[in-house]
Structures are given as structure tokens and as C-alpha cells.
N, C-alpha and C positions, 0 to 999 in steps of 0.2 A: 401623631396621637400616641400617647403612652397609656397602657392599661395594666392594672394590678388587681389582685383579688385577695380577700381575707375572709375568715370565718370566726365567729364567736358563738359558743354555746348559749342558749337561753339560760339565764341565771335566776333561779328561784331563791328568794330570801325567805327563811322560815321564822326568823326572829331578828330583833336589832335593838341597839341602844345608841343614841346619838352622842357624839362629842363635838360641840361647836363653841364651847366656852372653857376659859381657864381662869380659875379663882373667881368665878362669877362674872367675868367680863368676856364679851364676844371675841373669838379668835379671828385674827386678820389674815393669817397664812392659810390659804384654802388647801394647800397640800396637807396640813395638819388636821384639818377638819375631816371627820369621817364617822364611821359607825362600827362597833362590834357587831357580830351577828353570825349567821351560818345558813347553809342551804345547799342546793344542788345545781350542777351544771348539766344541761341536756344535750344530746346529740342533735336534736332539732334546735335551730337558732337563727342567727342572722348571717346570711351570705352577702358579702359586699363587693361590687366591682366599681373600681374608680377609673374614669377616663380623663386624661389630662392633655391639654394642648396649650402652647404658648399664645399669649394674647396681649393686647395693649394695656389692659387693666384686669384685675382679679374679678372672677365672677364664680358663683356657686349655685348649682342646681341639685336638689335632692329628689330622687324618685324612690318611692316605697311601693313594692309589689305592682310595678308598672303605672303608678299613679304619681303625678307631681305632688311633692310634700314640702311646701314652704313652712309648714309647722314643725318640721324636724329640727328644732333650735339647737339641740345638743350636738348633732352631727355638724350643723353649720358653724356653730361656735368652735368646734374642734378643727375644722378645715381652715377657718380663719386664723386660728392660732398657729397651725402648721405653715400657712403661707406667709406668715410674719417671720418665718425662719429663713426665707429667701428673698433677695432683692428682685428677682425675676417675677414676671406677672403670668398668671395662668387662668384659663377657663377650666373649672373643675366640675364634672358631673359625677355624682355618687348614686349608684343604684343599689338599694337594699332589697334583698328577697328575704322576708321574714316569715318563718314557718310556724310561728307561735302567735297567740293573741297579743295585741298591742294595748297597753294601758291597764293590764290586769296583773301586774306583778311578775313578769317574766324577764325583766332586765333588758328590754329591747333598746332603750335609750343608751345605756351604757355599751351594749354590744354594737350598736350602730356607730357610735363615736369611736370606740377602740378600733373596730375593723376599718373604718374610713381613715383613721390615722396610720395604721399598719400599711394599708394599700397605698396611700399617698406617699409615705416614706419610700416604699418600694419603687413607685413609679418615677419619683423625682430624685431618688438616690440621696435623700436628706441624711445628714450625719447625726442620727438619733438612735439611742438604744431602746429596747422594748420597754423599760421602766420610764424612760423619759417620755415616750409616747403615751404610756399609761397615766403618768402624772398630768399631762395635758388633758387627756379625756376625763380624769377625775375632777379636775378644776372645772371643765365645761359642764359636767353634770351638776356640781354644786352651784355654779352660776346660773344655770337654767332651772335649778330646783327640781331635777328629775331623779335624783338619787344621791346617796352619801357614800356608799362603800362597794357598789356592785363592780366597778372597774377593777378594784384590787382583787376581787375574787376571780374575775375572768383572766387576770394575768397569771394566775397560779394554775397548775394542773388540776383538773376537776375532781369529781367524785363528791363526797360530803365535805364541804369546805367550811372551816371555822375562821373567822376573822377575830383574833383575840386581842389585838391592838389596832386601833383605827388609824386611818390616814391613807395617803396616796401610795401607789406601788413604790416599793423601796423604803417606805416609811412604816407602813403597816407591819403587823406580824400575823402570819397565817399558818394555820395547822389544818390537819384533816383527821376525820374519823375513818380508819381503814374499812372499806366495804368491798364485797366481791362485785365483779362487773355484770352479774346476771340479774340485777334488780331493774325493774321497769318503773318509771313515774307515770301515773295516770292522773291527769288533771282535769278538773271541771271548772267552768268559769261562767259567771254571769255578766251582765252588761258593764262595760268599762266605766269606771268613775275616776276622778282625779283629785282625791283628798290629800295628795302628797304635800303640795305647796302650802295648804292650810295647816297640816300637821307640823311641817318643818318651821313654820313661823309662829307657832303658838307655844309660849313658854311654859304654861301650866300643863299642856298636853305632853310636851316633851319630857317634863320631870316625871310624869306618871309612866311614860313609856320606858324611860331610862331605869326607873326603879325596878320594874319587872324585867326588863332586858338584861340587866346586870346579874340578877338572881338566876336568870335562865342559864346564862353563860356558865356561872359557877356550878350549877347543877348538872349541866352537860359535861363539864370537864371532870366532875367527880365520878361520872360513870359514862365514859365516851363510847357509847355503843349506839347503833342505829336505832334500836327500839327506844332507848332513853332520850335520844335527840328528839325523835318525832314526838314522844309524849311531852317532854318539856316545852316544845315549841307550840304544841296545841294548847297547853296550859297558859303560856305566854299570850296567845291570841285572845284567850277568854278573859284573863285578868287585866290585859291592857285595853280591853273594850274595842277590839277589832272585830271579833267574831259576830256575824249576823245570823239570823234564823236560817238563811240560805246556806250559809257556810256550815253551821252545826248539822244541818241535815246531810250535807255531803260527807262530812267526816263520819257521821254515824253509819252511813250507807257503805262507805269504804271499809270501815273496820268489820262490818257484819259480813262483807263480801270476801274477806280473807286478806286484806292489806296488812302489812307489817305495822303500819301506822299511818297517820295523816295529819297534815297541818295546813295552816292558811298561808297563801301567798302574801308577802309584805311588799307593797301595800296594794291589795286588790280583793275584790269579792270573788275569790277563787280558792280552791283546795288542791293540793298536791298529795297524792297517796303513793307511798312506795310499796311495791309488791313484787313477789316472786313472779317470774315469767309465766308460770302455769296459772297464776290467778289474775293476770292483767285483763283478760277478757271479762271475767266475772265482775271486776270492779267497774270497768267501763259500762257494762250492762246495768249495773246497779245505779250508776250516775244517770242513765237514761230514763230512770223513773221521774227525774225532776228536770232534766236538761234535754234539749234537742242534740242529736249526735254531732252537729257542727260546733257545739260548745263543749266538746270533750276531746282531749288530745293525749296521745301517749308517746313516750320517747324512752329509749335506753339512756343511761347516764353517760355523760361525757367525762373522759379522764385526761384530756389534753389541754383544755383552755383555748384562749384565742390564738389564732395562728394564721400566717400567710398560706394561700393555697395556690396550686398551679393553675 
């Protein structure tokens, strides 16, 4: 039995614009498909342990927070792609411990796939670089319609990340807004929904999102500060018709309680507020006016990105 572990920060996307066509025609190269956008990596995230043993045929089992998870299609697709890199056969068990909500815009599908790939590479000694593993995870996300650009942001050191050119790791172009490490992200979330596949398959909706997403990136790059980033992203959520009444209420409460700013998780009915450490408790208490405490989470910002761990 061989065992390896990896960690990926939770990845909150605050705005995005999709690129999946070229001159009006669908793009066939999944590594070129992606999204521009921006957001934050959190010190809370996805801890993955991979167990591998030789077998007569390949098999994959995924466990999430101690429960069997056959629905973890992005991780399964990732492991299948990795196993295609070797002629040997293996029984693979992937254990994800996820410390943030699933299905509410915390990037857990991308984090799960990328950490599974990193750990499996380590366990089997596969001849793959970080970006090669990242590209496979990026493709798995697109094939499974669980995301478009989150993997690329996770392969870069964290903080406040901007994806300014879309695509898989090694193809995309990533920048950062420099921020100090003493901020805390306080997030509140409502019941998980899954509108992502609907949005990604609707041409009219994508055009609307892209129009505002591109303007948002331009406005952020014109004034790359944390305050402007959060303000532009909240404006994007409203103009692109993501913001619900629940979300609006959380953003209002966060700002009134002293947050630097707040925006909506893409894509989820959730809000992330960035606060100075001394104001984190007051923002969390404000969220408790409309949410039970188990639907509020707080984390410091991660500045390392996905990595193998001992």
C-alpha cells in the first residue's frame, strides 16, 4: 500500500467571464477553455489522502468527510486520466476531508481533483509536472461541468488572485492584488444549489455574464486595490443577476459590521466578506441575524496554493 497526501485552499471566485468560443464557434481544445476572474484562497480547504495498491484491474473509490461519494465525478475523472498514464493497474481510494461547504462556491471540486492528482503522482512516482497535473484537473472540471478556471487559480500562490487570461495551468495568465496576510474572510451561505451546469450551457446567459465580467476585470485592473476589487465584484453580482435577496442582506450586514467589502461566491448563494482580524467576530455575529452559526465560516487567507503535505 502506498499513501500520499495533498492540500488545496478553498477557492472563492468573486467574478468571472467565460471563454469557450473562438470567432463564434465552440472551442474543441479543453485546455484553452476557461474563464477570467478573481477571488481568494482560504487556509481552510480540501485535505486529500490517496491510498494505492496494485490490482488486476483499475478501481476508484472516493470518500468525502468519511462518507462514500460516488457523486464526486471530477475527482473520479481526474484519477481515471492519471491511471491512463501507466500500464499497471491499481485500486485507488481517495479520502477528501473538506472543511468548507460543498456546492456553494468554495471551489471544492477543483480542489478535490487537483489534490487527488498531486497525491497520486507522489504515490506512484508518475513523471508529471505540477502544470501537467493541473491541466488534467482543469480538463476534468470542464468535462464534468463543475468549473472553468478554479484549478488555474489553485496552482498559483494564493492571496487575492486575478486570472487575466483564461485557460489551463501553463496557458492562463495569472496576477495578484498585493494584500497583507492579516485579513480574514468571513463567509455565510444558504442551502446549496447547482445552477452551474445550466449557466454554462445557456448561450444567452453566458453572453450577459461575459459582458459584465469583462468590464469588471477592466475596472479592477484600473485600480488594483482590495477595496475596489470587492466593490467591483459586488457590482458584477448584481448586474449579472446572481444576487438574491438573501445575498443582498448578507452583504449589507457585513459592510455595516465593519467589513472592508463583501461579494457573492461564484456560483453559490453565499457571501464572502473580507475583514480586518479585529472585526471578524462582529461580522460573524451580524450574519447570525439571518443564518444559523453552522452556516457561517471564517478563515485566514492562504498564500501558498495547492501542495503536497507530509
